[in-house]
N, C-alpha and C positions, 0 to 999 in steps of 0.2 A: 726479359734478361734474363738469364739464369741466375737466383739469388739463392739463400740458405732454406728459405722459406720450399722450393720447391723439388729443392733436394730433400726438408725433411716431411714431403707428401709424397715424393717417391718409396720414402722409406715405408711411408702408411700402408703405405697403396700398398706392397710388395708383401710384406706382411698380411695386411688385410686377404692378400689374392690367398698366400700360401695360408695362413687359418682353415678359409675356404677351401683349401681341397687336405684338408691334413683330418681338423675334427668333424665331417659326418661321416667317415665312419669306427670313432672312437663315445658318437655320441648315437647309435645305430641305425645309420645310412652305410646301408652295406659293410662293412670287414676287413680287418685285416690282416694275410693267415703267414705260415712260414712260406717262404717263397726258395725253390732251386734246391740247395743245399740245408735244406733248411737254419743257413743262419743268419734272415733277413727274413723283414714281411713288406706286403704290399701291400693293397686293395685287394681287393677278393673278386677279378673283370669274370668268372670261369662258373662260381656256382647257379643252382638258377632257384634256388628253394626259395621260399614265398617268401616268409618270414625278416633275408634282408635288404629286401629290392634294389638288389644287383645293378638292373635293367635301366632303371632309371636314374643308378648314381654315376652312370658311364654315358647316358645320354647330358645324365651335369654337366658330366667332368667336357666330352666332348664338346656339346654348345660353349659353358662356361668360362672353359681352361686351352683351346685350341681353340674355336670355330672367334669366340669376340675378339684375342689377342690378336686371329691372321688374322680379320679384318682391319682393327685399327694400320697391324703395321703396314697392310698395301693401301690402306687409302692416308696414312700420313704420307709412303714414304711417295705416294701417285701426283699428290699436290704436290713434293718438295721438285720433283723430276717435272713436271708441267709449269715450277715455282725455274727453277735452273731455265728450260725453255726457249721462252718466253723471254727470260733474256740475255738467254743466247738468241735472241731472233731479232734482242733492240741494239745491239749491240753490232752488227754488221757477224759476220762468218766468219771472224776472226780466226785463226790460227791456238791464241791459245784460250780462249772459249772454248772451240771445240776441243779440247786438252783437258780443258775443267766440264763441260759435257759429260764429255767419254767417263771421263775419272768419275765424276756423283750416281753416273746410272750404270758401273760396274759395280762400285762402291754400295747401289739400291740391293744389286741383283747381291748378293755376296749377302749382305743380313736377313734379305729374307729366305734365301738359300738355308744361312747358318737355326734361322728363329724355326728352318722345317726338320732339320738333324737334330 
């Protein structure tokens, strides 16, 4: 059951991941530079200067903040689809079961696409 402790842990984890993205450039691992029309700042993905370690920071961001969450999303939604298929197989293939299975599959595909966009 989802309770208050789960919500608090989710918020704490969200803040932890946000800080893990935002703080390293502030302490010298990569840096922030003005973007576009010089009205906002972003991480320096372009400079290959020795002192900034930008390449390692980009690899860190890609692995920890994209590949790892993507793997978790695929694993969790894959398990959900397997559980729905097992439940559908156990209940004889009725029309409502097939409709529910299609809805869950559609939701999983949309959630993965939303994460990637």
